[in-house]
N, C-alpha and C positions, 0 to 999 in steps of 0.2 A: 573228623572221625572216619575211619575206613568203613565203607558200606559192606554189608554181608548179604548173601542171598536170603530171601525171606524163608522163614521156617514153614515148611509145608508138610502135609500128609497126603500128598498126591500119589496115587497108585499108578502103575504102568498103564492101566486101561483108563486112567483119568476119570474114575467114577466119582471121587470125592476130592475136595481140596479145602484145607483150612490154613489160611495164611496168617502169619503174625508179622506185621511190619515194624522194622526197627527204624526205618527212615523212608520218607516220601519226598520225591522231587515235585515241587509245585511251580506251575507256570501261571502267570497272571499279569494283569496290566500294571504299568508304571503310573497309571492314573486311577483315580477312585471311581470314575464314571459318574453319570448324572443321577443314577438310581440308588437310593440309600440301601436297597436290598443287596447290592453288590458288596458294600462295606460290611453289612451285617453277616453275609455269607463268609467273607474272608475272616472275620473275627471268630465266627462260630467254628470254622474249620481249624483255626489256630488253637482254640480252646479244646476242641475234641482231640487234637494231636497231643496236647499237653496231658489231658486226662488219660490217654492211652500210652503215654510215654513214647511217642513217636517223634523222632528227630526230623528236622527240616533241611532239605537240600534245595537251593534256589540260585537264581542268576544274579544275586546281589542287589543292592540298592536299599533305599530307606524311604521311598516315596510311593504313593499310590497303594493299590491293593497288596503289592508284594512287600512294601514296607510294613503294612499293618499286620500281615500274617507273620512276618519275620519277628517283629517286636513282640507279638503275642506269644509265640512259641518260645522265644528267648527269655522273656520275663517269667514264663511259666516253668522255667528250669530245664527245658530240653535243649539239646545241641542244635545250633544253627550254622550251616556251612554255605557260604556264598561264593560262587565262581564268577570272576570278573575278568574282563579282557584288558590288554595292555593299553597304556596311554595313547600309543600310536593309532591303534584301531579305534579307540574312543573318539579321537579327533576326526578320523576318517568318517565315522558314522555321524558325528555331529555336523560335519560339513555338508553332508548330503541329506540330512534329516530335517523335516519340518516339525518334528514332535516337540522340540524343546523351546521354551520361551527365553531361556538364558543359559549361560555356560554353567552356572551353579547347578541347575537342574540336571544337565547332562552328566556332570561329574558325580552328582549324587546317585543317579541311576546306575551308572556303570561301575562305581566304586573302584576307580583305578588310580587315584592319587594318594600316595603314602601320606599318613598324618604328619610325619616329620617335615614334609616339604611344603604343605599348604595349610592355611587356617581351617578350622573346623567348619566355618560357614561356607567354604568352598567344597570340601570333601564330603560334607554331610555327616550324619550320625552313623557310626559303625554298629552293625548288628551281627553279633556272632563272629565266627572265624571267616576270614577272607582269603581265598586262594586266587592268585593271578595266573591267567592262561594267555596263550598267544593269539588266539583268534576265536571266532564264533563257533566253528566246528569243534575245536578242542573243548570249548566251554560246555557244549551240549554233551559231548562224549564223556567228560569227567563227571558231570552231573548225573548222567545215566549210570555210570559205574558205581556210584556211591549211594544209590537209592534202590529200594525194594519195589517201588511202584511210582506211578506218575498221576498227578491230578492237575487238570486245567480249570481255572476259574475264568470269568469273563476277562477279556483282554483284546488287544489289537492284532495287527499283522504278526508281530513277533511271537505273541502267545500262540496264535494259530499255527505258525510255522513250526514252533517247537512241538506242539501237539501232533501235527501231521507227521513229523519226522519220527517220533517214537512209535506211532502207529505203524509206519512203514517198516521200521526196524523190527517190530514184532512180526509183521507179515513175512519179512525176509528170513526170520529165524535167528536174528541177532540176540533177542531176549524173549522171555515168556512172562514178563512182569505185567501186572494189571495196568491198564491205561484208563483213568477215570475222567469223566467230564461232568463238572458241577454246573448243571444247566439252570442257573439262577434266573427266575422269572422268564423262562423260555428264551434266554439270550442265545443259546445254541440250537434252537429249533430248526432254523434254516440250514445250518451246517449238517445236522442229523438227517434232515430231509434230503440234502444233497448226497449223503452217503447212501441213503435208500434208493435214490435215483440212479446212482452208480451201479447198484445191484440190479435194479430193474433193467437197465440198458446194457448189462453184461460186462461192465468194467471192474466190478468188485464182486468177488465170490461171496456166496451166502455166508459161509463160515467165517470169512475175514471180516464181515460186517460186525461180528460179535467181539472183535478185538476191543472195541470201544464200549466201556461200561458207563452209563449215564444215570444220573439221579438229580432230584431237585434240592436235596438237603445233604449236608456233610455226613450225617449219621447214616442215611440210606446208602449213600455212595460208598463209604468205607465198608459197610456191611456187604454190599454186592462185590466189592473188590476182594474182600477176604475169602469169598467163595468162588472167585474167578478160576475158570479152567480154560486153558488154551486149546481150542478144538480146530482151529484153522490149519490148512496145509501150509507148510513153510516152503520157501523157495530153495533154501540151502540149509544144511545142518549147521548148528552152532560151531562144531569143530572146524568146519571149513573156514568160517569167519575168523576163528582164533588163529588158524594157520596163516591166513592172509595178513593178519595184524602182526604176527611174529616176523614174517618175511619183510614187511614194511619197516618194522622197527630195526631189523638187521641192516637194511640198506640206508635208512635215513638217520638212525640213531634215536629216533623219537616217534612214538605213535601219534598219528594225526587223526 
């Protein structure tokens, strides 16, 4: 499903905002973690999205927290769209990664093997619609285009990298979509403290610190995100980024 801009009542002076999300991109771990509260939070977020008729955009896969939330949203009747990378990139990541215990887990995570070519026990369980992309950058770009907001649950390096990139894109002016951090049992306390340290030491502007919206429960987080107003100074206008993308598309034939 093509993503639309969130419906807002934002005025030019940004006094008020009321957002209605049609789709949210969720970043989270391909593992469930050791704390049962992580699983509970993923399931609760999925149920809340179903209640509010919010569709899911995510990086594909059927294992860990991301599999739980995708299955919950899908079974609840909402649309699930997973972006996955090509088999070549999957094998490259598998070769250099210590994350996977076996090849089946890797294939299940990246959702890159067509069902017609391999057995279900290799490709894993398909959840929702799957779109194949060429590389990790395109994967994140497409996920961003088709979501009205972003939420990060507990996860590892990949989750944090995705989170930090959409924060940076907001700071640069590429988007003004809310970026939410579901801080389950204080999992992200240290990361939030690092952001505060960046402000204290002069590397992050005070206003840019407000890009990240955090809460301990899905209900509180989405409520805060619905009232999010972008107040930070952006590095470049959105128009300039769109022009750069158009030029790149003209020269390469494809946006990257």
